Backbone as ProteinMPNN parsed JSONL, in Angstrom:
{"seq_chain_A": "MRATQVDILREAGFWVLEAHDADEAFEILKRRVGVRVVLTDVDMPGSLDGFEFSRLVAQCWPDVGVLVISGKASPEEGDLPPSAVFVPKPVYPDALTEQIAALMTRSAVT", "coords_chain_A": {"N_chain_A": [[0.686, -0.886, -0.086], [1.835, 1.298, 1.121], [4.076, 1.738, -1.462], [2.726, 2.169, -3.633], [1.246, 4.983, -3.002], [3.515, 5.743, -2.053], [3.923, 6.103, -5.224], [1.663, 6.933, -6.731], [2.495, 10.315, -5.881], [4.954, 10.613, -6.089], [4.21, 10.958, -9.439], [2.117, 12.678, -9.219], [3.942, 14.68, -9.085], [4.891, 15.664, -6.527], [7.883, 15.851, -3.899], [9.058, 12.745, -2.809], [10.093, 11.081, 0.957], [10.139, 8.465, 1.907], [9.585, 6.138, 4.771], [9.602, 3.356, 7.073], [8.696, 3.199, 9.846], [7.333, 4.931, 12.143], [9.847, 5.83, 14.572], [11.774, 5.624, 12.265], [10.592, 7.867, 10.374], [10.306, 9.933, 12.287], [13.512, 10.452, 12.953], [14.029, 10.903, 9.809], [12.442, 13.404, 10.169], [13.638, 14.623, 12.296], [16.117, 15.504, 10.712], [15.731, 16.702, 8.085], [15.322, 20.158, 6.254], [12.487, 21.272, 5.312], [10.641, 19.514, 4.613], [7.022, 19.35, 4.339], [4.317, 18.102, 4.596], [3.406, 15.986, 6.172], [2.507, 11.94, 5.848], [0.811, 8.914, 7.286], [-0.38, 6.67, 8.552], [-2.637, 5.211, 10.156], [-2.279, 2.257, 11.395], [0.239, 1.705, 11.511], [4.258, 0.007, 11.093], [6.534, 0.031, 14.797], [7.1, 1.436, 16.903], [5.25, 3.134, 18.254], [1.542, 4.902, 17.187], [-0.493, 5.762, 14.337], [-1.702, 7.988, 15.487], [-0.625, 8.256, 17.651], [2.009, 9.401, 16.276], [1.316, 11.204, 14.284], [0.661, 13.795, 16.704], [2.86, 13.801, 17.775], [4.484, 15.009, 15.753], [3.331, 17.46, 15.373], [3.828, 18.511, 17.636], [6.114, 18.645, 17.676], [6.453, 19.98, 15.214], [5.007, 21.877, 13.918], [4.27, 23.199, 11.798], [4.364, 21.034, 9.868], [2.4, 19.961, 7.773], [-0.301, 17.05, 8.641], [-1.257, 14.849, 7.57], [-4.11, 11.442, 7.963], [-4.437, 8.124, 7.547], [-6.883, 5.363, 6.761], [-8.183, 2.082, 7.382], [-9.138, 0.683, 9.024], [-9.556, 1.763, 11.419], [-11.429, 4.967, 13.424], [-10.477, 8.148, 13.847], [-10.806, 8.741, 17.51], [-12.213, 11.362, 20.254], [-9.788, 13.64, 20.703], [-7.434, 12.091, 19.593], [-6.041, 12.991, 16.933], [-3.949, 15.408, 16.668], [-5.395, 18.872, 15.805], [-4.444, 20.575, 13.921], [-3.718, 17.798, 12.027], [-5.339, 16.013, 9.695], [-7.348, 13.285, 8.951], [-8.187, 10.87, 6.756], [-10.538, 8.601, 5.641], [-9.632, 4.949, 4.247], [-11.278, 3.787, 1.564], [-8.416, 5.128, 0.0], [-8.588, 7.713, -2.719], [-6.896, 8.036, -5.922], [-7.097, 10.973, -6.453], [-7.776, 11.942, -4.583], [-6.433, 11.294, -2.483], [-3.753, 13.332, -3.995], [-5.47, 15.636, -3.57], [-5.833, 16.45, -1.129], [-2.995, 16.37, -0.202], [-1.832, 17.66, -1.339], [-3.563, 20.614, -0.701], [-3.298, 20.319, 2.18], [0.211, 21.346, 1.794], [-0.144, 24.009, 1.192], [-1.913, 24.829, 3.159], [0.665, 24.638, 5.2], [2.345, 25.709, 4.652], [1.933, 29.154, 4.66], [1.642, 29.614, 7.078]], "CA_chain_A": [[-0.165, 0.001, 0.182], [2.929, 2.483, 1.144], [4.522, 1.383, -2.702], [1.22, 2.746, -4.058], [1.007, 5.648, -2.122], [4.337, 6.267, -2.945], [3.549, 6.534, -6.532], [0.775, 8.399, -6.924], [2.433, 11.4, -5.663], [5.913, 11.529, -7.222], [3.352, 10.826, -10.075], [1.519, 14.06, -9.148], [4.887, 15.422, -8.923], [5.383, 15.76, -5.4], [8.646, 14.998, -3.862], [8.582, 12.411, -1.62], [10.823, 10.49, 1.529], [9.382, 7.205, 2.766], [9.893, 5.898, 6.522], [9.015, 1.718, 6.998], [8.308, 2.633, 10.768], [7.168, 6.032, 13.166], [11.226, 5.677, 14.306], [12.249, 6.465, 11.299], [9.972, 8.52, 10.258], [10.708, 11.198, 13.253], [14.803, 10.421, 12.682], [14.023, 11.567, 8.511], [12.466, 14.678, 10.055], [14.772, 15.654, 12.59], [17.849, 15.366, 9.753], [16.019, 17.129, 7.016], [14.691, 20.743, 6.631], [11.777, 21.269, 4.74], [9.411, 18.775, 5.379], [5.79, 20.362, 4.264], [3.476, 17.538, 5.375], [3.518, 13.633, 6.397], [1.361, 10.612, 5.252], [1.196, 8.144, 7.726], [-1.093, 5.291, 8.548], [-3.259, 4.592, 11.305], [-1.751, 1.001, 11.401], [1.803, 1.288, 11.224], [5.179, -1.175, 12.644], [7.434, 0.528, 15.429], [6.771, 1.87, 18.833], [4.128, 4.535, 17.529], [0.406, 3.725, 15.862], [-0.153, 6.194, 13.685], [-2.369, 8.698, 15.806], [0.281, 8.947, 18.144], [2.635, 9.698, 15.681], [0.616, 12.531, 14.384], [0.478, 14.456, 17.552], [4.615, 14.009, 18.057], [4.981, 15.396, 14.676], [2.897, 18.667, 16.091], [4.281, 18.754, 19.074], [8.02, 18.847, 17.297], [7.49, 20.709, 13.855], [4.085, 22.766, 14.565], [4.274, 23.925, 10.674], [4.375, 20.592, 9.046], [0.901, 19.217, 7.926], [0.048, 15.864, 8.703], [-2.054, 13.576, 7.027], [-3.218, 10.742, 8.805], [-4.859, 7.401, 6.743], [-7.199, 4.289, 8.282], [-9.033, 1.031, 7.037], [-9.7, 0.375, 10.122], [-9.311, 3.076, 12.77], [-11.414, 6.044, 13.524], [-9.938, 8.608, 15.32], [-12.012, 9.576, 18.99], [-12.216, 12.798, 21.034], [-8.494, 13.488, 21.147], [-6.803, 11.23, 18.551], [-5.625, 13.283, 16.045], [-3.975, 17.124, 16.654], [-6.324, 20.018, 15.48], [-3.905, 20.424, 12.617], [-4.01, 16.98, 10.859], [-6.463, 15.191, 8.301], [-8.057, 11.981, 8.622], [-9.572, 10.165, 5.783], [-11.119, 7.108, 5.16], [-9.931, 3.9, 3.317], [-10.168, 3.379, 0.624], [-8.044, 6.696, -1.042], [-8.33, 7.058, -3.939], [-5.069, 8.826, -5.913], [-7.228, 12.429, -7.207], [-8.388, 12.675, -3.028], [-4.566, 11.5, -1.634], [-2.968, 14.588, -3.944], [-5.742, 16.811, -3.622], [-5.494, 16.574, 0.393], [-1.851, 16.544, 0.167], [-1.364, 19.601, -1.105], [-4.077, 21.496, 0.34], [-2.142, 20.465, 3.556], [0.943, 21.51, 2.031], [-0.588, 24.904, 1.754], [-1.747, 24.956, 4.508], [1.659, 24.526, 5.644], [3.188, 26.969, 3.613], [1.068, 30.064, 5.167], [0.932, 29.399, 9.129]], "C_chain_A": [[1.065, 1.234, -0.656], [3.63, 2.728, -0.752], [2.998, 2.445, -3.137], [1.263, 3.764, -3.774], [2.268, 6.616, -2.547], [4.403, 6.769, -4.523], [2.765, 6.825, -7.076], [1.717, 9.506, -7.061], [3.557, 11.465, -5.545], [5.064, 11.448, -8.647], [1.994, 12.135, -10.508], [2.23, 15.068, -9.019], [5.253, 16.405, -7.4], [6.632, 15.211, -4.921], [8.553, 14.234, -2.465], [9.649, 10.747, -0.607], [9.982, 9.452, 2.325], [10.021, 6.491, 3.466], [9.013, 4.14, 6.385], [8.443, 1.918, 8.459], [7.807, 4.787, 11.778], [9.589, 6.548, 13.559], [11.369, 5.826, 13.886], [11.846, 7.943, 10.088], [11.07, 10.054, 11.142], [12.617, 11.164, 13.123], [15.056, 11.398, 11.375], [13.24, 12.952, 9.235], [13.378, 15.251, 11.315], [15.925, 15.969, 11.337], [17.39, 16.387, 8.45], [15.462, 18.799, 7.169], [13.161, 20.757, 5.642], [10.439, 20.385, 3.268], [8.072, 19.659, 5.488], [4.521, 19.596, 5.282], [4.222, 16.144, 4.815], [2.258, 12.961, 6.928], [1.604, 9.898, 6.596], [-0.247, 7.292, 8.359], [-1.522, 4.835, 9.989], [-2.094, 3.618, 13.059], [0.133, 0.799, 11.124], [2.752, 0.666, 12.459], [5.115, -0.326, 13.194], [6.195, 0.928, 16.476], [5.619, 2.476, 18.39], [3.119, 4.007, 16.825], [0.636, 5.56, 14.906], [-1.456, 7.95, 14.088], [-0.947, 9.359, 17.072], [1.16, 9.32, 17.324], [2.162, 11.235, 14.756], [0.623, 13.69, 15.634], [2.146, 14.244, 18.398], [4.595, 14.739, 16.652], [4.283, 17.161, 15.284], [3.385, 18.528, 16.809], [5.997, 19.843, 18.682], [7.753, 19.983, 15.937], [5.153, 21.169, 13.564], [3.677, 23.414, 12.367], [3.876, 22.585, 9.481], [3.193, 19.935, 8.965], [1.009, 17.884, 8.517], [-1.577, 15.103, 8.409], [-2.615, 11.866, 7.057], [-4.763, 9.451, 7.5], [-5.254, 6.632, 8.068], [-7.597, 3.242, 7.607], [-9.269, 1.044, 7.94], [-10.405, 1.331, 11.327], [-10.161, 4.551, 12.287], [-10.967, 7.538, 14.195], [-11.511, 9.365, 16.359], [-10.861, 10.72, 19.648], [-10.723, 12.624, 21.186], [-6.769, 12.471, 20.263], [-6.043, 11.972, 18.068], [-4.802, 15.425, 16.502], [-4.825, 17.912, 16.224], [-5.885, 20.102, 14.137], [-4.1, 19.609, 11.676], [-5.212, 16.586, 10.775], [-6.601, 14.159, 8.716], [-8.995, 12.064, 7.772], [-9.235, 8.397, 6.245], [-10.548, 6.211, 4.23], [-10.672, 3.02, 3.105], [-9.996, 5.066, 0.333], [-7.614, 6.927, -2.137], [-7.425, 8.597, -4.092], [-6.049, 10.64, -5.502], [-7.761, 12.534, -5.178], [-7.08, 12.712, -2.788], [-4.296, 12.795, -2.324], [-3.575, 15.847, -3.371], [-5.446, 17.39, -1.557], [-3.907, 16.729, 0.34], [-1.337, 17.728, 0.247], [-2.261, 20.831, -1.066], [-3.19, 21.199, 1.995], [-0.079, 21.656, 3.137], [1.091, 23.466, 1.584], [-1.196, 25.649, 2.501], [0.213, 26.108, 5.647], [2.662, 25.808, 5.367], [3.006, 28.869, 4.192], [1.43, 30.326, 6.269], [3.378, 29.563, 9.105]], "O_chain_A": [[1.25, 1.723, -1.77], [3.62, 3.867, -1.219], [2.638, 3.465, -2.55], [1.483, 4.156, -4.92], [2.237, 7.717, -3.098], [4.959, 7.819, -4.844], [3.025, 7.095, -8.248], [1.932, 9.852, -8.223], [3.832, 12.421, -4.819], [5.564, 12.405, -9.238], [1.316, 12.375, -11.506], [1.767, 16.198, -8.864], [5.743, 17.532, -7.324], [6.821, 14.066, -5.333], [8.178, 14.697, -1.388], [9.878, 9.68, -1.176], [9.258, 9.733, 3.28], [11.086, 6.058, 3.027], [8.018, 3.91, 5.698], [7.65, 1.019, 8.741], [8.613, 5.678, 11.51], [10.32, 7.307, 12.92], [11.531, 7.022, 14.132], [12.533, 8.652, 9.352], [12.009, 10.763, 10.777], [13.001, 12.323, 13.278], [15.833, 12.351, 11.417], [13.624, 13.899, 8.55], [13.803, 16.401, 11.207], [16.509, 17.047, 11.442], [18.285, 16.894, 7.774], [15.062, 18.969, 8.321], [12.996, 19.588, 5.293], [9.903, 20.491, 2.165], [7.903, 20.487, 6.383], [3.952, 20.087, 6.257], [4.92, 15.62, 3.947], [1.436, 13.17, 7.82], [2.649, 10.243, 7.147], [-1.203, 8.063, 8.446], [-0.817, 4.207, 10.779], [-1.66, 3.785, 14.198], [0.866, -0.077, 10.666], [2.614, 0.618, 13.681], [4.225, 0.484, 12.933], [4.99, 0.755, 16.658], [4.882, 1.536, 18.093], [3.248, 3.058, 16.052], [1.641, 6.271, 14.903], [-1.875, 8.734, 13.237], [-0.522, 10.503, 17.23], [1.397, 10.35, 17.956], [2.897, 12.222, 14.758], [0.563, 14.792, 15.088], [2.35, 14.597, 19.56], [5.201, 15.688, 17.149], [5.158, 17.973, 15.584], [3.868, 17.566, 16.212], [6.582, 20.863, 19.046], [8.66, 20.753, 15.62], [4.348, 20.445, 12.978], [2.654, 24.031, 12.071], [3.271, 22.846, 8.441], [2.814, 19.308, 9.954], [2.102, 17.461, 8.893], [-2.622, 14.986, 9.048], [-1.964, 11.013, 6.456], [-5.709, 9.939, 6.882], [-4.887, 6.671, 9.243], [-7.118, 3.567, 6.521], [-10.181, 1.871, 7.941], [-11.52, 1.417, 11.842], [-9.879, 5.188, 11.272], [-11.416, 7.745, 15.323], [-12.531, 10.016, 16.13], [-9.645, 10.917, 19.64], [-10.311, 11.599, 21.729], [-5.561, 12.403, 20.488], [-4.961, 11.889, 18.649], [-5.507, 16.434, 16.5], [-5.715, 17.064, 16.285], [-6.64, 19.806, 13.21], [-4.521, 20.003, 10.589], [-6.077, 16.758, 11.634], [-5.47, 13.825, 9.069], [-10.036, 12.717, 7.705], [-8.434, 7.601, 6.737], [-10.885, 6.543, 3.093], [-10.93, 1.978, 3.708], [-10.848, 5.954, 0.374], [-6.545, 6.54, -2.611], [-7.228, 9.57, -3.364], [-5.744, 11.34, -4.537], [-8.106, 13.663, -4.829], [-6.447, 13.768, -2.806], [-4.498, 13.73, -1.55], [-2.96, 16.795, -2.883], [-4.998, 18.421, -1.055], [-3.604, 17.536, 1.219], [-0.788, 18.475, 1.057], [-1.818, 21.943, -1.35], [-2.596, 22.046, 2.661], [0.551, 22.36, 3.926], [2.149, 24.091, 1.655], [-1.121, 26.875, 2.581], [0.573, 27.15, 6.196], [3.465, 26.521, 5.968], [3.933, 29.67, 4.069], [1.573, 31.527, 6.502], [4.011, 29.519, 10.16]]}, "name": "protein", "num_of_chains": 1, "seq": "MRATQVDILREAGFWVLEAHDADEAFEILKRRVGVRVVLTDVDMPGSLDGFEFSRLVAQCWPDVGVLVISGKASPEEGDLPPSAVFVPKPVYPDALTEQIAALMTRSAVT"}
């Protein structure tokens, strides 16, 4: 699934970095300047789920947009930071690119 999303975003012209889990993504965010949006699934390998990771990103990098997707879990009160966007699966290519573009625009304004 991740490879498909990466392909969709690259074909749409986005520059994409991949991480296997939240720990690797956190390390990428610490090292890279200019990341504007993070896409995460609620169900991901590693020490954090997508909800926890979205809160960590919002706390450490408040200007980075976060798109959380899931085919299983819907967010409950407090699961997501106010700046994050949740989209249930299946996420169609046009919807994915539109949400990423909207978050990039929002992160560029803040």
